[in-house]
C-alpha positions as CSV (number, residue, x, y, z in Angstrom):
1,M,68.4,-317.6,107.3
2,P,67.6,-314.9,104.4
3,G,64.8,-312.8,105.4
4,A,64.5,-313.7,108.6
5,P,63.5,-310.9,110.9
6,N,66.1,-310.0,113.4
7,R,65.5,-311.1,117.1
8,P,67.7,-310.8,120.2
9,P,69.1,-313.5,121.5
10,E,66.7,-315.2,123.9
11,V,67.5,-314.2,127.5
12,A,66.6,-317.1,130.4
13,A,64.4,-315.4,133.4
14,P,66.3,-315.2,136.5
15,A,65.3,-317.8,139.1
16,A,62.8,-316.9,141.7
17,S,65.2,-315.7,145.0
18,P,63.9,-318.7,147.6
19,P,61.8,-316.8,150.4
20,T,63.9,-315.9,153.5
21,A,63.5,-318.1,156.0
22,D,62.6,-316.4,159.4
23,P,65.2,-316.2,162.1
24,P,64.8,-318.6,164.8
25,E,63.9,-316.7,167.5
26,V,61.3,-315.3,165.7
27,K,59.7,-319.0,165.3
28,V,59.9,-319.8,168.5
29,L,58.4,-316.4,170.0
30,R,55.8,-317.3,167.8
31,R,54.6,-320.5,170.2
32,L,56.5,-319.0,173.4
33,V,54.2,-316.0,174.1
34,P,51.1,-317.8,173.1
35,S,51.9,-321.0,175.2
36,H,52.8,-318.6,177.9
37,V,49.2,-316.5,177.9
38,A,47.8,-320.1,178.0
39,L,49.3,-320.9,181.1
40,L,47.7,-317.9,182.5
41,Q,44.0,-318.7,181.8
42,E,41.9,-318.9,184.5
43,T,41.4,-322.8,183.4
44,W,44.3,-323.3,185.5
45,K,42.9,-321.7,188.7
46,G,46.0,-319.9,189.3
47,T,48.6,-323.1,189.6
48,V,50.3,-325.0,186.4
49,P,51.0,-328.5,187.1
50,A,54.5,-329.2,187.6
51,E,54.7,-331.3,184.6
52,I,52.9,-328.7,182.1
53,L,55.0,-325.5,183.3
54,A,58.8,-327.7,183.5
55,P,58.9,-327.5,179.7
56,F,57.4,-324.0,179.0
57,E,60.8,-322.8,182.1
58,R,62.4,-324.7,180.2
59,A,61.8,-323.0,177.0
60,E,61.6,-319.7,178.2
61,A,65.1,-320.4,179.8
62,A,66.7,-321.5,176.6
63,F,65.2,-318.5,174.7
64,R,66.9,-316.1,176.8
65,G,70.1,-318.0,176.2
66,A,69.8,-318.1,172.7
67,D,69.4,-321.8,172.4
68,F,66.5,-321.9,169.9
69,P,66.5,-325.6,169.2
70,A,66.5,-326.3,172.9
71,A,63.4,-323.6,173.0
72,T,61.8,-325.6,169.9
73,S,62.1,-329.0,171.7
74,A,60.8,-328.3,175.0
75,L,58.0,-326.0,173.3
76,D,57.3,-329.7,171.6
77,Q,57.1,-331.6,174.4
78,L,54.8,-328.7,176.2
79,S,52.4,-328.9,173.1
80,I,52.1,-332.9,173.9
81,R,51.5,-332.1,177.5
82,F,48.6,-330.0,176.2
83,A,47.1,-332.8,174.4
84,E,46.9,-335.0,177.5
85,P,43.6,-335.7,178.1
86,R,44.4,-335.5,181.9
87,W,45.0,-331.5,181.8
88,P,41.8,-328.7,181.7
89,T,40.7,-328.5,178.4
90,L,42.3,-325.6,176.9
91,R,40.1,-322.7,175.5
92,E,40.1,-321.7,172.2
93,P,42.3,-320.3,170.7
94,F,44.7,-321.6,172.6
95,R,44.0,-325.5,171.9
96,R,45.7,-325.1,169.0
97,L,48.6,-324.9,170.2
98,R,48.5,-328.9,171.1
99,V,50.0,-331.5,169.3
100,P,46.8,-332.4,166.8
101,I,46.0,-336.5,167.6
102,P,43.8,-336.9,164.8
103,A,41.8,-340.4,164.5
104,P,42.8,-342.8,161.9
105,V,40.8,-342.1,158.4
106,P,40.6,-343.2,154.9
107,P,43.5,-340.7,152.9
108,H,41.0,-340.0,150.3
109,W,38.7,-338.5,153.4
110,D,41.3,-335.5,154.0
111,P,40.0,-332.2,152.2
112,D,43.9,-331.6,151.0
113,H,43.8,-335.2,149.4
114,G,44.9,-334.8,145.8
115,L,46.1,-331.3,145.8
116,A,49.2,-330.9,144.5
117,P,52.2,-330.6,146.5
118,A,52.3,-326.9,146.3
119,E,48.9,-325.7,147.2
120,K,48.8,-328.4,150.0
121,E,51.9,-326.4,151.2
122,A,50.0,-323.0,150.4
123,R,46.9,-324.2,152.4
124,R,49.0,-325.2,155.6
125,T,51.0,-321.5,155.3
126,R,47.6,-320.0,155.4
127,R,46.1,-322.3,158.3
128,T,49.2,-321.4,160.6
129,A,48.9,-317.4,160.0
130,E,45.2,-317.7,161.0
131,D,46.0,-319.3,164.1
132,Q,48.9,-316.7,164.5
133,L,46.2,-313.9,164.3
134,A,43.4,-315.6,166.3
135,L,46.4,-316.2,169.0
136,A,47.7,-312.7,168.9
137,E,44.1,-311.3,169.4
138,A,43.4,-313.6,171.7
139,S,46.6,-313.0,173.6
140,V,45.8,-309.4,173.0
141,A,42.3,-309.4,175.0
142,W,43.5,-311.2,177.6
143,A,46.1,-308.4,178.5
144,T,43.8,-306.0,178.2
145,T,41.4,-307.4,180.7
146,H,44.0,-308.1,183.0
147,G,45.8,-304.5,183.3
148,I,48.3,-305.4,181.1
149,Q,49.5,-302.4,178.7
150,S,48.5,-303.9,175.6
151,D,47.5,-300.4,173.9
152,D,50.6,-299.8,171.6
153,L,49.7,-303.2,170.3
154,A,46.4,-302.5,169.1
155,G,47.8,-300.9,165.8
156,W,49.8,-303.8,165.1
157,L,47.5,-306.2,165.7
158,A,45.1,-304.5,163.4
159,S,47.8,-304.2,160.8
160,A,48.4,-308.1,160.9
161,K,44.2,-308.4,160.4
162,E,44.7,-306.3,157.4
163,A,47.7,-308.0,155.5
164,L,45.8,-311.2,156.1
165,A,42.6,-310.1,154.5
166,A,44.7,-310.6,151.3
167,P,45.0,-314.0,149.6
168,G,47.8,-316.1,151.0
169,V,50.3,-314.5,153.5
170,P,51.6,-311.1,152.5
171,S,54.9,-310.4,153.9
172,G,53.7,-307.3,156.0
173,F,51.7,-309.8,157.9
174,Y,54.4,-311.5,160.0
175,A,57.0,-308.2,160.7
176,A,53.5,-306.6,162.4
177,V,52.1,-310.2,164.4
178,D,55.9,-310.4,165.8
179,Q,55.4,-307.1,167.0
180,V,52.8,-308.1,169.0
181,W,54.6,-311.6,170.2
182,R,57.6,-309.2,171.5
183,G,55.4,-306.6,173.5
184,L,53.7,-309.0,175.3
185,H,56.8,-311.3,175.5
186,V,58.1,-308.6,177.6
187,R,54.9,-307.7,179.8
188,L,53.6,-311.2,181.3
189,P,53.7,-312.4,184.5
190,P,54.9,-315.8,185.3
191,P,52.7,-318.8,185.0
192,G,51.5,-320.4,188.4
193,R,51.1,-317.2,190.0
194,S,49.0,-314.0,190.3
195,A,47.7,-312.9,186.8
196,R,47.4,-309.4,187.8
197,P,50.2,-306.8,188.0
198,A,51.2,-305.9,191.8
199,A,49.5,-303.2,193.3
200,P,51.3,-299.9,193.8
201,P,52.4,-299.4,197.1
202,V,50.2,-297.5,199.4
203,S,51.3,-294.2,200.7
204,D,51.9,-293.2,204.1
205,G,51.3,-289.3,203.3
206,G,55.3,-289.0,204.6
């Protein structure tokens, strides 16, 4: 209309791109490696029952064969086994690997009840990251005290802890913690056997 100031045409803001999904092998490692360390705990007295060991071995074999859905299914079975009362109670933080079986309570008792779905998801994502950090710290500590090389993992662990000091889950957190899982995965001894590396052969002086 006459006298109206010239205005550029309004342009809709570009839609935010959805977050990139983590590769399936990374998702499996985040459960497989701490489960492995859980089976090496002194709680089992050096021998893991077959009912517990079998799903872990299936998960490990499926992971090595790049069958990640099968590995995930086996880890789901292992987490159910971990929750059964007939087995020794896992120590914290490895207890978090169990399938939670909460007692039935009214919905309003849930501290997240009434939150917007986005806020619920944000809290769940944050709790998952906190669990990962606790498991990574405990796993590296176990490796260190059992003579398994872990000095090179300390820096990644520190980076993950620093990243999680910020609100939410910064992108650098999983980039760091996943390096811990990759490093431990190739160094851990098999469950059910001695958790210590074999001693080097004694030279006969010849």
